BALOBA-1460 file (C-alpha; in Angstrom, 3 decimals):
// residues 371
<rec num="1" residu="m" x="65.381" y="74.786" z="260.224"/>
<rec num="2" residu="t" x="68.364" y="72.938" z="260.099"/>
<rec num="3" residu="t" x="69.687" y="71.515" z="263.606"/>
<rec num="4" residu="l" x="73.533" y="71.648" z="264.560"/>
<rec num="5" residu="r" x="74.221" y="68.311" z="266.264"/>
<rec num="6" residu="f" x="77.763" y="69.751" z="267.652"/>
<rec num="7" residu="r" x="80.689" y="67.592" z="267.759"/>
<rec num="8" residu="p" x="83.838" y="69.533" z="268.597"/>
<rec num="9" residu="w" x="86.670" y="68.667" z="266.000"/>
<rec num="10" residu="p" x="89.431" y="66.370" z="266.981"/>
<rec num="11" residu="l" x="92.183" y="69.348" z="267.304"/>
<rec num="12" residu="a" x="89.857" y="70.746" z="270.230"/>
<rec num="13" residu="a" x="91.368" y="67.800" z="272.036"/>
<rec num="14" residu="d" x="89.693" y="67.077" z="275.439"/>
<rec num="15" residu="r" x="88.244" y="70.735" z="275.228"/>
<rec num="16" residu="t" x="84.275" y="71.361" z="274.449"/>
<rec num="17" residu="p" x="83.774" y="75.158" z="273.428"/>
<rec num="18" residu="t" x="80.666" y="76.657" z="274.804"/>
<rec num="19" residu="s" x="80.514" y="80.340" z="272.802"/>
<rec num="20" residu="y" x="81.419" y="81.043" z="269.023"/>
<rec num="21" residu="g" x="84.627" y="83.132" z="270.324"/>
<rec num="22" residu="d" x="85.730" y="80.192" z="272.453"/>
<rec num="23" residu="l" x="85.476" y="77.906" z="269.504"/>
<rec num="24" residu="i" x="87.346" y="80.360" z="267.196"/>
<rec num="25" residu="n" x="90.131" y="80.688" z="269.704"/>
<rec num="26" residu="l" x="90.215" y="77.138" z="270.744"/>
<rec num="27" residu="y" x="90.166" y="75.759" z="266.880"/>
<rec num="28" residu="v" x="93.118" y="78.040" z="265.794"/>
<rec num="29" residu="e" x="95.143" y="77.166" z="268.828"/>
<rec num="30" residu="g" x="94.531" y="73.284" z="267.802"/>
<rec num="31" residu="a" x="95.584" y="73.868" z="264.287"/>
<rec num="32" residu="c" x="98.743" y="74.995" z="265.242"/>
<rec num="33" residu="r" x="99.457" y="72.234" z="267.598"/>
<rec num="34" residu="h" x="98.259" y="69.457" z="264.884"/>
<rec num="35" residu="l" x="99.911" y="71.259" z="261.826"/>
<rec num="36" residu="g" x="103.022" y="72.607" z="263.609"/>
<rec num="37" residu="l" x="102.409" y="76.324" z="263.238"/>
<rec num="38" residu="s" x="103.348" y="78.931" z="265.335"/>
<rec num="39" residu="t" x="101.142" y="79.542" z="268.398"/>
<rec num="40" residu="a" x="102.919" y="82.685" z="269.681"/>
<rec num="41" residu="d" x="102.571" y="84.304" z="266.095"/>
<rec num="42" residu="m" x="98.684" y="83.066" z="265.320"/>
<rec num="43" residu="v" x="96.940" y="82.836" z="268.793"/>
<rec num="44" residu="p" x="97.212" y="86.631" z="269.634"/>
<rec num="45" residu="q" x="95.962" y="87.440" z="266.123"/>
<rec num="46" residu="v" x="92.552" y="85.258" z="266.549"/>
<rec num="47" residu="r" x="92.324" y="86.336" z="270.059"/>
<rec num="48" residu="a" x="92.251" y="90.182" z="268.907"/>
<rec num="49" residu="l" x="89.662" y="88.846" z="266.271"/>
<rec num="50" residu="t" x="87.350" y="87.633" z="268.376"/>
<rec num="51" residu="s" x="87.434" y="90.455" z="270.969"/>
<rec num="52" residu="v" x="86.023" y="92.470" z="268.567"/>
<rec num="53" residu="l" x="83.156" y="90.489" z="267.293"/>
<rec num="54" residu="g" x="80.553" y="92.006" z="269.687"/>
<rec num="55" residu="d" x="77.965" y="89.848" z="271.582"/>
<rec num="56" residu="w" x="77.801" y="87.199" z="268.724"/>
<rec num="57" residu="a" x="81.244" y="85.850" z="270.158"/>
<rec num="58" residu="a" x="79.680" y="85.297" z="273.507"/>
<rec num="59" residu="a" x="76.670" y="83.713" z="272.404"/>
<rec num="60" residu="p" x="76.310" y="79.836" z="273.460"/>
<rec num="61" residu="l" x="76.492" y="77.392" z="270.776"/>
<rec num="62" residu="s" x="73.633" y="75.776" z="271.825"/>
<rec num="63" residu="n" x="71.504" y="78.928" z="270.781"/>
<rec num="64" residu="f" x="72.429" y="78.126" z="267.256"/>
<rec num="65" residu="e" x="69.266" y="78.593" z="265.639"/>
<rec num="66" residu="n" x="69.267" y="81.905" z="266.631"/>
<rec num="67" residu="y" x="72.433" y="82.620" z="264.418"/>
<rec num="68" residu="t" x="72.083" y="80.720" z="261.316"/>
<rec num="69" residu="s" x="73.863" y="82.047" z="258.237"/>
<rec num="70" residu="w" x="74.749" y="81.319" z="254.777"/>
<rec num="71" residu="v" x="78.315" y="81.039" z="255.668"/>
<rec num="72" residu="a" x="78.591" y="77.277" z="255.986"/>
<rec num="73" residu="n" x="76.424" y="74.362" z="254.548"/>
<rec num="74" residu="n" x="74.485" y="73.626" z="257.862"/>
<rec num="75" residu="g" x="73.835" y="76.998" z="258.646"/>
<rec num="76" residu="a" x="76.336" y="77.772" z="261.075"/>
<rec num="77" residu="p" x="77.737" y="81.562" z="261.058"/>
<rec num="78" residu="l" x="81.609" y="80.090" z="260.842"/>
<rec num="79" residu="e" x="83.826" y="77.951" z="258.392"/>
<rec num="80" residu="f" x="87.562" y="77.409" z="258.574"/>
<rec num="81" residu="s" x="89.567" y="77.127" z="255.873"/>
<rec num="82" residu="f" x="93.411" y="75.677" z="255.462"/>
<rec num="83" residu="a" x="95.796" y="76.645" z="252.452"/>
<rec num="84" residu="h" x="98.424" y="74.195" z="251.307"/>
<rec num="85" residu="s" x="101.238" y="74.875" z="249.049"/>
<rec num="86" residu="a" x="104.603" y="73.475" z="248.144"/>
<rec num="87" residu="s" x="105.988" y="75.209" z="251.057"/>
<rec num="88" residu="g" x="103.863" y="73.999" z="253.901"/>
<rec num="89" residu="v" x="100.667" y="75.636" z="255.481"/>
<rec num="90" residu="a" x="100.132" y="79.123" z="253.527"/>
<rec num="91" residu="g" x="97.553" y="80.241" z="255.935"/>
<rec num="92" residu="v" x="94.715" y="79.702" z="257.975"/>
<rec num="93" residu="r" x="91.717" y="81.566" z="257.485"/>
<rec num="94" residu="v" x="88.414" y="82.087" z="259.383"/>
<rec num="95" residu="l" x="85.180" y="83.117" z="257.360"/>
<rec num="96" residu="l" x="82.062" y="84.639" z="259.435"/>
<rec num="97" residu="e" x="79.158" y="86.549" z="259.429"/>
<rec num="98" residu="a" x="78.642" y="89.130" z="262.296"/>
<rec num="99" residu="l" x="75.546" y="88.870" z="263.885"/>
<rec num="100" residu="r" x="72.942" y="90.386" z="266.424"/>
<rec num="101" residu="e" x="69.827" y="89.397" z="268.032"/>
<rec num="102" residu="p" x="67.205" y="89.296" z="266.720"/>
<rec num="103" residu="v" x="68.994" y="88.011" z="263.476"/>
<rec num="104" residu="t" x="66.728" y="89.579" z="260.570"/>
<rec num="105" residu="p" x="67.977" y="90.817" z="257.223"/>
<rec num="106" residu="r" x="67.913" y="94.470" z="258.187"/>
<rec num="107" residu="s" x="69.845" y="93.523" z="261.417"/>
<rec num="108" residu="r" x="72.530" y="91.460" z="259.663"/>
<rec num="109" residu="q" x="73.158" y="94.322" z="257.256"/>
<rec num="110" residu="r" x="73.708" y="96.549" z="260.037"/>
<rec num="111" residu="e" x="75.953" y="94.755" z="262.312"/>
<rec num="112" residu="g" x="77.893" y="93.395" z="259.285"/>
<rec num="113" residu="h" x="78.705" y="97.399" z="258.546"/>
<rec num="114" residu="a" x="79.252" y="98.027" z="262.324"/>
<rec num="115" residu="f" x="81.737" y="95.186" z="262.343"/>
<rec num="116" residu="t" x="83.674" y="96.428" z="259.453"/>
<rec num="117" residu="l" x="83.676" y="99.677" z="261.024"/>
<rec num="118" residu="r" x="85.227" y="98.220" z="264.460"/>
<rec num="119" residu="l" x="87.981" y="96.161" z="262.405"/>
<rec num="120" residu="a" x="89.153" y="99.814" z="261.094"/>
<rec num="121" residu="e" x="89.039" y="101.252" z="264.594"/>
<rec num="122" residu="e" x="90.937" y="98.127" z="266.242"/>
<rec num="123" residu="f" x="93.126" y="96.883" z="263.554"/>
<rec num="124" residu="g" x="93.470" y="100.049" z="261.306"/>
<rec num="125" residu="v" x="92.294" y="97.935" z="258.138"/>
<rec num="126" residu="h" x="91.803" y="100.371" z="254.889"/>
<rec num="127" residu="l" x="88.329" y="101.258" z="254.248"/>
<rec num="128" residu="g" x="89.130" y="103.816" z="251.327"/>
<rec num="129" residu="r" x="87.711" y="101.588" z="248.703"/>
<rec num="130" residu="y" x="84.615" y="100.109" z="250.754"/>
<rec num="131" residu="r" x="83.579" y="103.987" z="251.224"/>
<rec num="132" residu="e" x="83.752" y="104.680" z="247.687"/>
<rec num="133" residu="i" x="81.133" y="101.638" z="246.927"/>
<rec num="134" residu="e" x="79.252" y="101.011" z="250.123"/>
<rec num="135" residu="d" x="76.247" y="102.751" z="248.848"/>
<rec num="136" residu="l" x="75.825" y="100.216" z="246.238"/>
<rec num="137" residu="f" x="75.477" y="97.620" z="249.016"/>
<rec num="138" residu="r" x="72.803" y="99.199" z="251.658"/>
<rec num="139" residu="c" x="69.418" y="99.588" z="251.485"/>
<rec num="140" residu="e" x="66.346" y="101.535" z="253.182"/>
<rec num="141" residu="d" x="64.330" y="98.656" z="252.147"/>
<rec num="142" residu="e" x="64.485" y="95.004" z="253.345"/>
<rec num="143" residu="p" x="67.795" y="93.567" z="252.408"/>
<rec num="144" residu="r" x="67.333" y="90.866" z="249.712"/>
<rec num="145" residu="g" x="69.156" y="87.410" z="249.413"/>
<rec num="146" residu="p" x="70.575" y="85.111" z="251.907"/>
<rec num="147" residu="f" x="73.395" y="87.449" z="253.457"/>
<rec num="148" residu="s" x="74.493" y="91.231" z="253.203"/>
<rec num="149" residu="s" x="78.093" y="90.971" z="253.840"/>
<rec num="150" residu="m" x="80.654" y="88.471" z="255.093"/>
<rec num="151" residu="h" x="84.224" y="88.858" z="256.732"/>
<rec num="152" residu="a" x="87.295" y="86.779" z="256.463"/>
<rec num="153" residu="a" x="90.652" y="86.719" z="258.917"/>
<rec num="154" residu="e" x="93.432" y="85.233" z="256.981"/>
<rec num="155" residu="l" x="96.078" y="84.602" z="259.705"/>
<rec num="156" residu="s" x="99.481" y="84.442" z="258.532"/>
<rec num="157" residu="p" x="101.809" y="81.350" z="259.724"/>
<rec num="158" residu="k" x="104.862" y="83.506" z="259.414"/>
<rec num="159" residu="g" x="103.666" y="86.446" z="262.132"/>
<rec num="160" residu="e" x="102.322" y="88.835" z="259.543"/>
<rec num="161" residu="p" x="99.182" y="91.032" z="260.538"/>
<rec num="162" residu="p" x="96.016" y="89.196" z="259.458"/>
<rec num="163" residu="l" x="94.537" y="90.154" z="256.177"/>
<rec num="164" residu="f" x="90.950" y="90.987" z="256.624"/>
<rec num="165" residu="k" x="88.634" y="90.374" z="253.596"/>
<rec num="166" residu="l" x="85.108" y="91.532" z="253.159"/>
<rec num="167" residu="y" x="82.471" y="89.927" z="250.929"/>
<rec num="168" residu="l" x="79.513" y="91.752" z="249.803"/>
<rec num="169" residu="n" x="76.105" y="90.515" z="248.238"/>
<rec num="170" residu="p" x="75.673" y="92.360" z="244.947"/>
<rec num="171" residu="g" x="71.913" y="91.467" z="244.796"/>
<rec num="172" residu="v" x="71.227" y="92.649" z="248.389"/>
<rec num="173" residu="t" x="69.204" y="96.105" z="246.979"/>
<rec num="174" residu="g" x="67.305" y="93.891" z="244.450"/>
<rec num="175" residu="a" x="69.302" y="95.488" z="241.651"/>
<rec num="176" residu="s" x="71.349" y="93.374" z="238.870"/>
<rec num="177" residu="p" x="73.990" y="92.044" z="240.474"/>
<rec num="178" residu="a" x="76.169" y="92.136" z="237.160"/>
<rec num="179" residu="a" x="75.304" y="95.794" z="237.022"/>
<rec num="180" residu="v" x="76.044" y="96.594" z="240.616"/>
<rec num="181" residu="t" x="79.358" y="94.871" z="240.169"/>
<rec num="182" residu="a" x="80.071" y="96.918" z="236.763"/>
<rec num="183" residu="e" x="79.701" y="100.096" z="238.753"/>
<rec num="184" residu="v" x="81.923" y="98.739" z="241.736"/>
<rec num="185" residu="l" x="84.704" y="98.384" z="239.403"/>
<rec num="186" residu="r" x="83.955" y="101.218" z="237.708"/>
<rec num="187" residu="r" x="84.616" y="103.583" z="240.769"/>
<rec num="188" residu="l" x="87.395" y="101.493" z="241.765"/>
<rec num="189" residu="g" x="89.086" y="102.294" z="238.508"/>
<rec num="190" residu="l" x="88.832" y="98.708" z="237.097"/>
<rec num="191" residu="a" x="86.435" y="99.378" z="234.409"/>
<rec num="192" residu="e" x="88.626" y="98.266" z="231.370"/>
<rec num="193" residu="q" x="89.349" y="94.893" z="233.141"/>
<rec num="194" residu="w" x="85.496" y="94.125" z="233.869"/>
<rec num="195" residu="e" x="84.793" y="95.011" z="230.051"/>
<rec num="196" residu="a" x="87.370" y="92.580" z="229.154"/>
<rec num="197" residu="v" x="85.453" y="89.993" z="231.195"/>
<rec num="198" residu="v" x="81.946" y="90.964" z="229.675"/>
<rec num="199" residu="n" x="83.709" y="90.667" z="226.166"/>
<rec num="200" residu="h" x="85.206" y="87.246" z="227.062"/>
<rec num="201" residu="f" x="81.697" y="85.845" z="227.636"/>
<rec num="202" residu="r" x="80.636" y="87.635" z="224.565"/>
<rec num="203" residu="g" x="78.541" y="90.244" z="225.966"/>
<rec num="204" residu="g" x="76.402" y="87.051" z="227.834"/>
<rec num="205" residu="d" x="73.926" y="87.679" z="230.755"/>
<rec num="206" residu="l" x="76.095" y="87.390" z="234.082"/>
<rec num="207" residu="d" x="72.858" y="87.251" z="235.944"/>
<rec num="208" residu="a" x="72.153" y="84.114" z="234.275"/>
<rec num="209" residu="p" x="73.022" y="80.626" z="235.942"/>
<rec num="210" residu="e" x="75.826" y="79.610" z="233.737"/>
<rec num="211" residu="h" x="78.061" y="82.438" z="234.658"/>
<rec num="212" residu="e" x="76.293" y="84.101" z="237.336"/>
<rec num="213" residu="v" x="77.718" y="87.287" z="239.769"/>
<rec num="214" residu="a" x="77.360" y="85.827" z="243.103"/>
<rec num="215" residu="l" x="79.662" y="87.662" z="245.362"/>
<rec num="216" residu="v" x="81.896" y="91.139" z="245.389"/>
<rec num="217" residu="g" x="85.010" y="90.840" z="247.432"/>
<rec num="218" residu="l" x="87.725" y="93.312" z="248.890"/>
<rec num="219" residu="d" x="90.973" y="93.087" z="250.613"/>
<rec num="220" residu="l" x="90.740" y="95.519" z="253.455"/>
<rec num="221" residu="s" x="94.523" y="96.652" z="252.514"/>
<rec num="222" residu="e" x="96.149" y="99.581" z="251.278"/>
<rec num="223" residu="s" x="98.631" y="97.112" z="249.576"/>
<rec num="224" residu="p" x="99.427" y="97.881" z="245.910"/>
<rec num="225" residu="d" x="98.440" y="94.118" z="245.578"/>
<rec num="226" residu="a" x="94.989" y="94.452" z="247.275"/>
<rec num="227" residu="r" x="92.268" y="92.691" z="245.005"/>
<rec num="228" residu="v" x="88.842" y="93.307" z="244.235"/>
<rec num="229" residu="k" x="87.460" y="89.907" z="243.723"/>
<rec num="230" residu="v" x="84.037" y="88.676" z="241.639"/>
<rec num="231" residu="y" x="82.940" y="85.441" z="242.324"/>
<rec num="232" residu="l" x="80.962" y="83.413" z="239.561"/>
<rec num="233" residu="r" x="78.601" y="80.764" z="239.944"/>
<rec num="234" residu="h" x="78.491" y="77.970" z="236.908"/>
<rec num="235" residu="t" x="75.335" y="75.985" z="236.972"/>
<rec num="236" residu="g" x="74.633" y="73.490" z="234.481"/>
<rec num="237" residu="v" x="78.306" y="74.236" z="232.710"/>
<rec num="238" residu="d" x="80.546" y="71.414" z="231.986"/>
<rec num="239" residu="a" x="84.283" y="71.153" z="233.059"/>
<rec num="240" residu="e" x="85.622" y="72.438" z="229.687"/>
<rec num="241" residu="g" x="83.267" y="75.235" z="230.012"/>
<rec num="242" residu="i" x="84.279" y="76.130" z="233.236"/>
<rec num="243" residu="d" x="87.974" y="76.226" z="232.477"/>
<rec num="244" residu="r" x="87.377" y="78.524" z="229.587"/>
<rec num="245" residu="a" x="85.366" y="80.685" z="231.667"/>
<rec num="246" residu="g" x="88.663" y="81.211" z="233.840"/>
<rec num="247" residu="a" x="90.663" y="81.680" z="230.716"/>
<rec num="248" residu="v" x="90.311" y="85.772" z="230.813"/>
<rec num="249" residu="a" x="92.764" y="85.903" z="233.670"/>
<rec num="250" residu="a" x="96.232" y="86.380" z="233.127"/>
<rec num="251" residu="d" x="97.472" y="83.431" z="235.260"/>
<rec num="252" residu="h" x="95.045" y="80.767" z="233.821"/>
<rec num="253" residu="r" x="96.443" y="77.565" z="232.291"/>
<rec num="254" residu="e" x="94.303" y="75.839" z="229.737"/>
<rec num="255" residu="g" x="92.994" y="72.589" z="231.024"/>
<rec num="256" residu="v" x="94.054" y="73.186" z="234.646"/>
<rec num="257" residu="f" x="90.589" y="73.430" z="235.981"/>
<rec num="258" residu="t" x="89.295" y="70.737" z="233.786"/>
<rec num="259" residu="e" x="91.331" y="68.512" z="235.488"/>
<rec num="260" residu="v" x="90.882" y="69.655" z="238.912"/>
<rec num="261" residu="i" x="87.108" y="69.293" z="238.514"/>
<rec num="262" residu="g" x="87.423" y="65.957" z="237.185"/>
<rec num="263" residu="a" x="89.608" y="64.577" z="239.982"/>
<rec num="264" residu="i" x="86.535" y="65.854" z="242.349"/>
<rec num="265" residu="a" x="83.511" y="64.934" z="240.264"/>
<rec num="266" residu="g" x="84.240" y="61.210" z="240.041"/>
<rec num="267" residu="d" x="81.365" y="59.868" z="238.018"/>
<rec num="268" residu="v" x="78.896" y="62.567" z="238.357"/>
<rec num="269" residu="p" x="79.502" y="65.245" z="235.666"/>
<rec num="270" residu="v" x="79.839" y="68.604" z="237.141"/>
<rec num="271" residu="q" x="76.788" y="70.301" z="235.347"/>
<rec num="272" residu="r" x="74.686" y="67.613" z="237.236"/>
<rec num="273" residu="w" x="76.210" y="68.641" z="240.878"/>
<rec num="274" residu="k" x="73.503" y="69.708" z="243.365"/>
<rec num="275" residu="k" x="75.743" y="72.510" z="244.631"/>
<rec num="276" residu="a" x="77.458" y="74.403" z="241.436"/>
<rec num="277" residu="p" x="81.188" y="75.159" z="241.406"/>
<rec num="278" residu="m" x="82.483" y="78.942" z="241.329"/>
<rec num="279" residu="t" x="85.479" y="81.042" z="240.223"/>
<rec num="280" residu="c" x="87.124" y="83.923" z="241.513"/>
<rec num="281" residu="l" x="88.536" y="86.509" z="239.465"/>
<rec num="282" residu="a" x="90.877" y="88.850" z="241.073"/>
<rec num="283" residu="f" x="91.453" y="92.630" z="239.773"/>
<rec num="284" residu="q" x="94.471" y="94.260" z="240.584"/>
<rec num="285" residu="p" x="95.283" y="98.192" z="239.553"/>
<rec num="286" residu="g" x="97.347" y="98.652" z="236.219"/>
<rec num="287" residu="r" x="96.129" y="95.759" z="234.492"/>
<rec num="288" residu="s" x="94.115" y="95.239" z="231.490"/>
<rec num="289" residu="v" x="92.357" y="92.070" z="232.638"/>
<rec num="290" residu="p" x="91.850" y="89.966" z="235.589"/>
<rec num="291" residu="a" x="95.232" y="89.257" z="237.308"/>
<rec num="292" residu="s" x="94.127" y="85.802" z="238.621"/>
<rec num="293" residu="v" x="91.558" y="83.170" z="238.840"/>
<rec num="294" residu="t" x="90.705" y="80.676" z="241.455"/>
<rec num="295" residu="l" x="88.435" y="77.638" z="240.969"/>
<rec num="296" residu="y" x="86.230" y="76.684" z="243.950"/>
<rec num="297" residu="c" x="84.613" y="72.812" z="244.016"/>
<rec num="298" residu="p" x="81.891" y="72.404" z="246.601"/>
<rec num="299" residu="l" x="82.242" y="69.060" z="248.129"/>
<rec num="300" residu="e" x="79.097" y="68.608" z="250.375"/>
<rec num="301" residu="p" x="76.661" y="67.932" z="249.037"/>
<rec num="302" residu="n" x="78.013" y="66.688" z="245.944"/>
<rec num="303" residu="i" x="80.121" y="64.011" z="247.481"/>
<rec num="304" residu="v" x="78.745" y="61.270" z="250.069"/>
<rec num="305" residu="n" x="81.017" y="61.879" z="252.908"/>
<rec num="306" residu="d" x="84.362" y="62.955" z="253.731"/>
<rec num="307" residu="e" x="86.218" y="59.673" z="253.429"/>
<rec num="308" residu="v" x="85.425" y="60.199" z="249.577"/>
<rec num="309" residu="s" x="85.991" y="63.900" z="249.621"/>
<rec num="310" residu="a" x="89.273" y="63.524" z="251.177"/>
<rec num="311" residu="e" x="90.674" y="61.226" z="248.777"/>
<rec num="312" residu="r" x="89.702" y="63.098" z="245.873"/>
<rec num="313" residu="v" x="91.172" y="66.375" z="247.642"/>
<rec num="314" residu="s" x="94.247" y="64.527" z="247.832"/>
<rec num="315" residu="l" x="94.786" y="64.205" z="244.195"/>
<rec num="316" residu="i" x="94.081" y="68.031" z="243.851"/>
<rec num="317" residu="m" x="96.913" y="68.395" z="246.992"/>
<rec num="318" residu="d" x="99.287" y="66.394" z="244.745"/>
<rec num="319" residu="m" x="99.079" y="68.857" z="241.900"/>
<rec num="320" residu="a" x="99.672" y="71.520" z="244.077"/>
<rec num="321" residu="g" x="103.022" y="69.683" z="245.236"/>
<rec num="322" residu="a" x="101.648" y="69.918" z="248.876"/>
<rec num="323" residu="d" x="103.183" y="67.849" z="251.558"/>
<rec num="324" residu="p" x="100.833" y="64.733" z="251.870"/>
<rec num="325" residu="a" x="101.564" y="64.027" z="255.628"/>
<rec num="326" residu="l" x="100.578" y="67.893" z="256.570"/>
<rec num="327" residu="y" x="97.195" y="67.322" z="254.427"/>
<rec num="328" residu="r" x="96.688" y="63.924" z="256.234"/>
<rec num="329" residu="a" x="97.077" y="65.876" z="259.383"/>
<rec num="330" residu="t" x="94.803" y="68.554" z="258.479"/>
<rec num="331" residu="v" x="92.139" y="66.299" z="257.347"/>
<rec num="332" residu="a" x="92.619" y="64.577" z="260.863"/>
<rec num="333" residu="a" x="92.397" y="67.581" z="262.905"/>
<rec num="334" residu="i" x="89.098" y="68.059" z="261.231"/>
<rec num="335" residu="c" x="87.238" y="64.862" z="260.740"/>
<rec num="336" residu="g" x="89.286" y="62.090" z="263.130"/>
<rec num="337" residu="p" x="89.769" y="58.754" z="262.105"/>
<rec num="338" residu="e" x="86.043" y="57.866" z="260.795"/>
<rec num="339" residu="p" x="85.630" y="60.680" z="257.953"/>
<rec num="340" residu="r" x="82.800" y="58.120" z="256.442"/>
<rec num="341" residu="g" x="80.457" y="58.888" z="258.750"/>
<rec num="342" residu="l" x="80.705" y="63.282" z="258.163"/>
<rec num="343" residu="r" x="80.519" y="65.762" z="255.903"/>
<rec num="344" residu="r" x="82.565" y="68.600" z="257.526"/>
<rec num="345" residu="l" x="84.538" y="69.178" z="254.527"/>
<rec num="346" residu="s" x="82.695" y="71.580" z="252.274"/>
<rec num="347" residu="w" x="84.950" y="73.210" z="249.569"/>
<rec num="348" residu="v" x="87.973" y="72.854" z="247.822"/>
<rec num="349" residu="a" x="89.876" y="75.860" z="245.958"/>
<rec num="350" residu="y" x="92.867" y="75.657" z="243.653"/>
<rec num="351" residu="k" x="94.745" y="78.604" z="242.233"/>
<rec num="352" residu="n" x="98.136" y="79.938" z="241.056"/>
<rec num="353" residu="p" x="98.838" y="77.119" z="238.663"/>
<rec num="354" residu="a" x="102.861" y="78.192" z="238.478"/>
<rec num="355" residu="a" x="102.637" y="77.913" z="242.190"/>
<rec num="356" residu="p" x="99.686" y="75.895" z="243.290"/>
<rec num="357" residu="v" x="97.779" y="76.582" z="246.268"/>
<rec num="358" residu="c" x="95.060" y="74.342" z="247.572"/>
<rec num="359" residu="t" x="92.877" y="75.025" z="250.299"/>
<rec num="360" residu="v" x="90.303" y="72.864" z="252.001"/>
<rec num="361" residu="y" x="87.208" y="74.237" z="253.761"/>
<rec num="362" residu="a" x="85.360" y="73.070" z="256.431"/>
<rec num="363" residu="g" x="81.975" y="73.718" z="258.406"/>
<rec num="364" residu="l" x="81.494" y="73.353" z="262.172"/>
<rec num="365" residu="d" x="80.053" y="69.858" z="261.523"/>
<rec num="366" residu="s" x="77.944" y="67.795" z="259.293"/>
<rec num="367" residu="p" x="74.841" y="68.984" z="257.613"/>
<rec num="368" residu="g" x="71.842" y="67.248" z="259.295"/>
<rec num="369" residu="g" x="74.217" y="64.884" z="261.301"/>
<rec num="370" residu="e" x="75.899" y="61.889" z="260.043"/>
<rec num="371" residu="a" x="75.753" y="61.347" z="256.306"/>
């Protein structure tokens, strides 16, 4: 079992969080200080979130082995991300899996569902689309796979209400993830767009490793722009093949993903990475094809340490027109002055080539300790 060697991020200053809820609050406060964001806007948002996490929020970090999760690379049930664009920090996100002891596949499923209902009760999030598809992700038998559901809160630096997102495992019942996804999109009135995806892959097997359905996501919002998202994992596919995979989306620009992957990959071709990249197709009503595609490149375990990861991600931040000083402040807040001894930086994402957003993801600490 993975052991967490917990060392607080530098943004925690001289405080050491003792529980998961305390850590979430402290890290968001620290991010505001380090990145010049509004504490008055974001801290109340995150405190409201931790207030509805349930018993898990009060669990001591020392009980890490009791709360292992698929969320972060080191098995922690928490991951943070920071989105950068030409206009500054576009968002701070907390990804989590709501858990309850004893943590079993069945308790994961029940607590994830219960947390979704609490979000609706406390924040008024929209569950209409979730209600239409939830039976596809619930099972009487033992749930399959590494998780049943995960949630994210995207905190706005502009004082807007947080956007809550739900991520579901389409293989949790043992059915074909691609078949489950097709039914999800049919029920939600997006069947034409999914057919366009299937046709784009020439009717290929979307349960096969090359272009494998991995996750289904929902924006828990009534907004007309609310998305249904399908994440595809691309194992053993070269950079050009991954770029072509995203070409079904309306906002795709040929060659951009190839360039991003090349900057991250260094001397190791992407098809030989230990952990495969993913693309995310976003579906919105009133369209014939997915509205957008996002590329996700795993940094850990593919890159030796955070110093190298940070250097390569800086190339992608340049492509996005992000403020280099603000990006350096983000890395320093996570890794401190010696990133060579860490592997906290876990993913980088790139989307919207017309007005790029580059997001860096980080876990609580290095998987298995120092690199």
